[in-house]
N, C-alpha and C positions, 0 to 999 in steps of 0.2 A: 747176558753176554753171549753173543753168537760166535762160536768157535768150532773148529773141526772136531774137538773132543766132545762126543755126546755122552750122556750119563752112562750108557752101556759100556762105552770105551773106558770111561773113568772107573767104573766098578770093577773091571777085569784086572786093573792094576792098582787097586786101592791099597795104600800102605797102612801100616799100623797107626801112624800118627802123621799129623800135618808137618810137612817140611817147611818150617817157619823161616829158616835161614834163606831158602830159595825164594820164598814169597817176598821177604823183605829186601832181598837183593834185587828182585824185579821192581819193587817200589822205588828203590834208589835209581835204577835204570830209567824208570818213568820220569822221575824228578829231574834227571839230567836231560832227558829228551824234551820235557815240557817244564822248564824252570818256573814259569809263571803259575803253575798249578802245584808247586811244591808244598806250600802251606796247607792246602786242602788234602794232598796225598798223605802227609804225615799226621794230619788230624784224625784219620781213620783208625779205628781200633780193630784188630783182627780177631775174629771168633771162628774157631774150627767147627765145622758142621758137615756131617755126612748126609744131611737131608737136602743140601743145596746142590743143584746139578753141576754148577761150575763155580762162579763167584757171584755174590749178591750183596746188596746194601739195604739197610733200613733207614728210616727218616732220622734216626738219632746218630748217624754217622758211625755205625758199626759195619765192618766188612766181613761177611761170612764166606769162608773158603772151604771147598771140598778137597780133602787130602788126595783123592784119586785124580782130580782135575789138575792140581798143582804138580803132582808127580809126573803126569803125562804131557805137560805143556812146557815148551821151551821158555827160558827166562824172557826172551825178546817178546814173545806173545803174551806172557803174563804181565809184562809192563804195559802193553796195550789194554789188557783187561783192567788194570788199576786205573788208567786214565778214563776208560769207558765208564766204570762204575762211579768214580768221583764226579764225572760230568753230570750224571743223573742228579746227584745231590746239589751240586752248585747251581744247576738250572731249575731247581725246585720242581722236579717232575712229580714228586709225591704230592706236594701241595696243589699243583696244577691238575694232577690226576683226580684228586678229591673234588675239585671244583667242576671239572668237565663231567665227571661221573654223576654229580648231582644235576647238572644242567641237562644232560642227555639221558639220564636214567639208565646208566650202564651198570650191569651186575653180572656176576658169574665168571667162570674161568675163561671162556672164549673172549669176553670183553677185556679181561685182564691181559690176555695175550695180545689183543689189538693195541691196548695202551702201551705195552712194553715194546712192541715193534714200532709203533709211531714215535715213541721216545728215542729208540735206537736210530731211526731214520733222521731225527733232528741232529743227533750228535756225531754219528759215525763219519760224516764228511770232514769233521775237524779232528778226529782222534788219530787216524793212521797216516803213515807217510812221515817224512822228515824225521827218521830215526825210530819209528815204531812200525813193527811188521803188521801187515794187514792179513789176518787169517782168512782162509777160505770159508765161505759160508756166512760172512758178515752181512747183515741186512742193510741194504741201501735203497734209497728211493727209486733208483733205476730198475731194481729187480721187480718193483711193483708198478712200473711204468708211471711213476710220479716224478715231478720236478724236484730238484734240490733246493735247499735254502728255506724250506717251510718250517714252521713250528710244529710241535707235537700235536697241538689241537687241530691244525689244518690237516695233517696226515691222518689223524684219527677219524675225521669226518669223511675222508675218502677211502679209508682202508676197509676191506671186507675179508672175511675168512675164506680163502681160496686155497687150492692145493699147495701153492708155493709157501703160504703162511702156515699151513698145517705141518709142513716139514720142520717148522720151528716150534712145535707144540711143547717141546721140552724146555724152551727158552724161559729163563726166569732170572731177572736181575733184582728181584726182591721188592719189598714195599717202598724202597727209596726210588723206584722207577715209575710206580703208578699209584702209590698211596694205599694199596690194599694190603692189610696185614697178612703175614705168612706164619705157618705153624712154628717155624724156627726162630721167629723174632723174640728178642729178649724184652721188648716193650719199653715204656717210659721209665719203669722202675728198675730195669736191669742195670748191670754194671757197665761202666765205661761209656755210657751214652753222653752226648753233648747236649747242653741246655739250649734253649732257643737263642739266648743271648750269645752263647759261644758259637753256635752255627752262623749267626749273622756276622759275628766278628771274623770268622774264617772267610766268608764270602767277601766281606769288605776288604780284607787283606789281599785276597786274590785279585779282586777288581782293581785295587790300588796298584798292584804290581803290573797288571796288564796295561792300564792307562799310563803308567810311568814309563814303560818301554813298549809302545804299541807295535813297533816293527817286528817283534818276535812272535806275536800271536795272530792266528787267522782272523779273518773279518768277522766270523760268527762269534768268536770270543770277545772281540772288541765291542761288538754291538751289545753283548751280554754285560760287559763291564760298564758301559755307559748307562744301561738300564739299572744296574745295581746301585749306582750313585744317584740316579734320578728315577726311582720306581714310580709306576703309575699309582695314583692315589684315588680312593673312592670319591665319587663326585659329591656325595653328601658331606664328607669331611671337608672337601674343598669349599663347598658352598658355605658351611658354617665358619670356616676360617676366613673366607672373604668378608662375610658379614662382621665378624669380630674385628678384623683388621680395619674395616671402614668405620666401625663404631668407636674404635680406639684411636683414630687418627687425630692429629693435632687440630684443635679448634672444634672438634665434634663434641657436642654435649657440654660445652663450656659456656658459662654465663657469670655475670657479676652478681654478688649477693652481699647484703648488709648483715646477714646472719652472723658472720664472723668478720669483723673489721680487718682491713689490710694492715699489715705490720708497719707499713710506711706512714700510717696515720700518726704515729708518735712524733714524726718530724713536723707535723702541722697541728699544733695545739688548737683544740676547739673544732677541729674538722674530722668528720668520720668518713673514711674512704671505703668503698666496697672491695671485697677480695674476689679474685677469679676462682670460681668453684666448678668442679666437674660434676655434672648430674648424669644419671643414666640416659643413654641416647634413645631417641624416639625413632622407630622404624616404620615405614609405610610400605606394604607389600602390594604391588600392582599385578594382578593375575589376568593374563590374556584369555578372554572367554570367547574369542572369535570362532567362526565356524570351522577354521582349519585346525583347531586344537581338539584332540580326541578326549573322550570321557576318561580314558586311562590317564592321560596327561593332566587333566583337571584334578583327578584323584591324587595324583602325585604332588600337584601343587599344594593341595590342602595339607598333605603330610609335611611338606617343606615349611609351611607356615608355622607349624608346631615346632619343627626343628629350629627355625629362625628365632622363635621366642626363647628357646633354650640357649641359643648362641649369645643372647644379650642378657643372660642372667635369669631367665624365667619370668621377667616382668611383663606379663601379658597386657597390663594396662598401658604399656609404652609401645605396643605393636598394633597397628591398624591395617586393614585390608580393604582394597577396592577392586571391583571387577571392571574390565574395560575391553570393548571390542573396537568399534569405530567411535564410540562415545564412552565417557567415563561414568560409572555409577556412583553411588554414595560411598563414603568412607565409613567403614564399620570397625569399631574397637574390637580387639580380639578377646573374646570370652571363651568360646569353644570353637575349635576348627570346624566341627561338624555343622555349626549354626551359621556359617558364612554363606550368604546367598550369592551364587555365581550365575549372574544373569548376562546373557549375550547371545552369540550365535551368528552375528553379522560379519561385516568386514573388519579390517584391523587398522587402527591408527593409535598407537600407544602414546603419541604426542599428547592426546587428550588425557591419558592416564597420568603422565608426568605433570601436566598443568594442574589437574585436579588434586594430585597428591601435594603439590607445593602450595596450593591455596588453603589446604586444611590447617586448622589451628588446634593446638600448637604445631608449627611447621616441623616436619621430620628432619632428623639429622642424616638419615640413610634411607634411600629408596631402593627397594629390591624388586626387580621385574622378573616374573616367571612367564616365559613366552616361547613360541616356536620360531620367533625371529622374522615372521612374514609381516613386517610392519615398517612404516617410516619412523625415523628417529628424530629427536630434537636437533635443531641446527647448532645449538650451543650447549655447553656444559651446564647442567643444573647447579644451583648454589648449594649442593649437598653431595655427599658421597653416593655413588651408584654402583649396584651390583646387578648383573643380568644373569639369570639362570636360564640357559637355552636348552629346550627339549631336543634331544638327539634324534635325528632322523636323516636318512639318505637324501641328498640333493643332487640328482644326476645331471640335470640340464640347466638351462637358463632361459627365462621368459620374463617379460615385463607385466604379464597378466597374472594376478593372484589366483584366478580361477583355473589357469593352465596348470596341469599336474607337474610340468617341468619348471614352474616358477621358482626362482631362487632370489630371495630378498637381499638387500644390501647388508653387509656385515655390520654387527654392532659397532658403535662409535669407540674410538680409542680411549675416551675419557672414562669408560665404564670398565669395571672388573667383570670378566665373562667367565662363567663356569658352565660346562656342558653337563646336563642332567640326564642320567640314564646310561 
């Protein structure tokens, strides 16, 4: 939390104990100024700590407060500090900090400071004003000559340690702001921490309040609330769900069988009628092996074949695979993903792959196509469910020539369920 009171200032006026009444009065002030955040503000549990420069939070929704900082700061500014700290938790800066630290290999105190400043830049444009005092020294994107409205990850990639950021070397909003544990954290087994389910419930209640009265919240919070209700999902989960949904659709995997006579046979003495039975669905996976598909994407496709077999109950005998570029290869039953020959390297026409898959016997109930999308598509809906796994890649321009680097193919057809891979 960036405020005018530095640790040195706080230390000179450090009282014997935390003025809890003042701190809680500031929280009430914050809830009145930002009523849509009240559920989250009152979910925070206060922990007195002289090791915290100002105020800080951990990922378990504990708020650590320095007695000296609370004594030296007016209630109006403390209210802003409450909103600032709870914003870190609501926007999952600790989880996002963990992910981007792994992605970029960020370690050490300097990178912790960069994460904290980047997170502050994301939220400070929504914290102050409209009833909350903006303290001097608050970090904003304009101080770093960066635009407003970015996310923490975008600011972090642009942020460098320069003299203006060194002035905030004391800044520390805690592990709730960047995902890095602090010496004062009570940890997952400490008292008064919220469980993962409780934290999700708080976020949901806040998002519900924002969407219920959207005129009271800034645009940044409205965007956050929409994402809280519809969070991005991992593409592998989406692909598996799409395959399971297609396999469980009405008419899929259904056939008549005399193994168990139909109950209505009793109405026709001497006649045995078959019953409609559901059998495990058969899936044919068409892998695009054209020259435009990279080796990494082919490797990913092989991994997806194994995941697809799990999505239909692990019955590998019901999953088959064929490679296709401009022509379709042979259909191979799935025994081991590593043993599937991926032959190709030419142009792309997955219409041949669809035709070959539908000619296989027994005919599949679901066709899954793993491709970069640079292909022509069938003119009509195949007589089975279709799922398209589309390798993610930038498509900056448009050209009708597949050999042109700006080539952009037609979009997949509306009758297919499309999942972006990667």
